C-alpha positions in Angstrom: 160.8 45.1 5.9 158.7 42.1 7.1 156.4 42.0 4.1 158.3 40.4 1.3 155.6 39.5 -1.2 151.8 39.2 -1.5 149.5 37.1 -3.7 145.7 37.3 -4.4 143.6 34.2 -5.2 139.9 33.4 -5.2 138.2 30.8 -3.0 135.6 28.9 -5.0 135.0 25.5 -3.5 135.0 24.0 -7.0 138.7 24.8 -7.3 139.1 21.5 -5.3 139.0 18.8 -7.9 137.3 16.3 -5.6 134.4 18.7 -5.3 134.2 19.6 -9.0 134.1 16.0 -10.2 133.7 15.8 -14.0 133.7 19.6 -14.1 137.2 19.8 -12.6 138.9 20.6 -16.0 136.8 23.7 -16.3 138.9 25.4 -13.6 142.3 23.9 -14.6 143.6 27.3 -15.7 142.5 28.9 -12.5 144.1 26.1 -10.4 147.3 26.4 -12.3 147.4 30.2 -11.9 146.8 29.8 -8.1 149.6 27.3 -7.8 151.9 29.5 -9.7 151.0 32.5 -7.4 151.7 30.5 -4.3 155.0 29.3 -5.8 156.0 33.0 -6.5 155.2 33.8 -2.9 157.6 31.0 -1.8 160.3 32.1 -4.2 160.5 35.5 -2.3 162.1 33.6 0.6 159.6 34.3 3.4 159.9 32.9 6.9 156.2 32.4 7.2 152.9 32.7 5.2 150.0 34.8 6.5 146.6 34.0 5.0 143.9 36.7 5.0 140.3 36.2 3.9 136.8 37.4 4.8 134.7 35.8 7.5 131.8 36.5 9.9 134.2 38.5 12.1 137.8 39.7 12.4 140.0 37.2 14.2 143.2 35.3 14.4 143.4 31.5 14.0 145.9 29.0 15.5 148.3 26.9 13.4 146.3 23.7 14.3 142.9 25.1 13.4 141.2 23.8 10.3 138.4 24.3 8.0 135.7 21.9 6.6 134.3 21.5 3.1 131.9 18.8 4.4 128.9 21.0 3.3 130.3 20.8 -0.3 130.9 17.0 -0.3 134.5 16.7 0.9 134.7 14.6 4.1 138.1 15.6 5.4 139.5 18.6 7.4 141.7 21.1 5.7 144.4 22.0 8.2 146.1 25.5 8.3 149.4 24.0 9.3 150.0 21.6 12.2 148.0 18.4 12.6 149.7 16.9 15.8 148.3 19.4 18.3 144.9 20.6 19.5 142.9 22.8 17.1 139.3 23.5 16.2 137.1 23.6 13.1 137.2 27.4 12.8 138.5 28.5 9.5 135.9 30.2 7.2 135.6 29.2 3.6 138.1 31.8 2.3 140.9 30.5 4.6 140.0 26.9 4.2 140.6 27.3 0.5 143.7 29.3 1.2 145.0 26.5 3.4 144.3 24.0 0.7 146.2 26.0 -1.8 149.3 26.4 0.4 149.1 22.7 1.3 149.4 21.8 -2.4 152.8 23.5 -2.5 154.1 21.0 0.1 155.9 23.8 1.9 157.0 23.3 5.5 156.9 27.0 6.3 154.9 28.2 9.3 151.6 29.7 8.5 149.2 31.9 10.3 145.7 33.1 9.4 143.6 36.2 10.0 140.0 36.7 9.0 138.5 40.1 8.4 134.9 40.9 8.8 133.1 41.1 5.4 131.5 44.4 6.5 134.6 46.0 7.9 135.2 49.6 6.9 138.0 50.5 4.4 139.8 52.3 7.2 139.5 49.4 9.5 140.8 47.0 6.8 143.7 49.4 6.1 144.6 49.6 9.9 144.5 45.8 10.1 146.8 45.4 7.2 149.2 47.9 8.6 149.2 46.1 12.0 149.9 42.7 10.4 153.0 44.2 8.9 154.3 46.3 11.7 153.7 43.6 14.3 155.4 40.8 12.2 158.6 39.5 13.6 159.6 37.4 10.5 159.7 37.9 6.8 156.1 37.4 5.8 154.4 36.5 2.5 150.8 37.5 2.4 148.2 35.3 0.7 145.0 37.2 0.3 141.8 35.3 -0.6 138.8 37.0 -2.2 136.3 36.7 -5.1 135.0 39.5 -7.3 131.4 40.2 -8.1 128.9 37.4 -8.4 126.7 39.2 -10.8 128.3 38.6 -14.2 125.4 37.2 -16.3 121.9 35.9 -15.9 123.2 32.5 -14.5 125.4 34.2 -11.9 124.5 33.6 -8.2 123.5 37.3 -7.9 122.0 37.4 -11.3 123.1 40.0 -13.9 124.1 43.5 -12.7 125.3 46.0 -15.3 127.6 47.6 -12.7 129.6 44.4 -12.2 131.8 44.6 -15.3 133.2 48.0 -14.4 133.7 47.1 -10.8 135.7 44.0 -11.6 137.7 45.8 -14.3 138.8 48.3 -11.8 139.8 45.6 -9.3 141.8 43.9 -12.1 143.5 47.2 -13.0 144.3 47.9 -9.3 145.8 44.4 -8.8 147.8 44.6 -12.0 149.2 48.1 -11.0 149.7 47.3 -7.4 147.6 50.3 -6.6 146.6 50.4 -2.9 144.7 53.7 -3.3 142.3 52.2 -5.9 141.7 49.1 -3.6 140.9 51.3 -0.7 138.5 53.3 -2.8 136.3 50.3 -3.4 132.8 51.1 -2.0 131.6 48.7 0.7 127.9 49.3 -0.2 128.4 48.6 -3.9 130.6 45.7 -3.1 127.9 44.1 -1.0 125.3 44.7 -3.6 127.5 43.0 -6.2 128.1 40.1 -3.7 131.9 40.7 -3.7 133.7 38.5 -1.2 137.2 40.1 -1.7 136.7 43.7 -1.0 137.7 43.7 2.7 140.7 41.3 2.2 141.9 43.4 -0.7 141.8 46.5 1.4 143.8 44.7 4.1 146.4 44.1 1.5 146.4 47.7 0.5 147.0 48.7 4.1 149.8 46.2 4.4 151.5 47.4 1.3 151.3 51.0 2.4 152.7 50.2 5.8 155.5 48.2 4.3 156.5 51.3 2.3 158.3 51.6 -1.0 157.1 50.9 -4.4 155.3 47.7 -5.4 155.0 46.0 -8.7 151.9 44.0 -9.6 151.2 41.1 -12.0 147.7 40.0 -12.9 147.8 36.4 -14.2 144.1 35.5 -14.2 140.9 37.4 -14.6 137.8 35.6 -15.7 134.2 35.0 -14.6 133.3 31.4 -14.9 129.9 30.6 -13.5 129.2 34.3 -13.3 131.7 35.0 -10.5 134.9 37.0 -11.1 138.1 35.5 -10.1 141.5 37.2 -9.9 145.0 35.8 -9.4 147.8 38.3 -8.9 151.2 38.8 -7.3 152.7 41.9 -5.7 156.4 42.3 -5.1 158.6 45.1 -4.0 159.7 47.1 -7.2 
């Protein structure tokens, strides 16, 4: 079975301390949870790490490609993996933060990245997840990047929406229970209205877990909504 473990993390730019400045301690708990989730992925003994996050379109990225947080105030590239060969500034925000998180672990493992279009259908996401597993040639750990609703309160980016709490609670339950069916049941229309950035990547995870087969055990280590955006940190492992 090529898929040995999976983790879910969010991708707020402010998780990077240099960007948060004096507010960095406000996300210390989230940062710690993400570091632990990546550490748990590595403890599963994978041969490679595959990052999945939303983007403008569905696409693969090379090991030397990188992302930029220049627009947020950080003037250095965030590399996916290799720095000594040709690459391009192609990574969307989700994969840029994912690459930053993996980089903090100091692992030397190879890593690949795949974006999924934010408006991809649940079926398309599930098929992508299945293909990532069935086509993998090495033991793979999946790091899935995605935020929940951005409508938790009047100061939230999407303002307050009374549907957001129930939506996020369902995502939290699905991640805690390692429930692919629940993730695949997330409605794309409602997700877009609630400004959810994780719906498509979570459904890729669901498709990957289904294709890998067997029972999965979930663990939800973080679920909060600082700044009105819901963030989840979870790990899935074979039961």
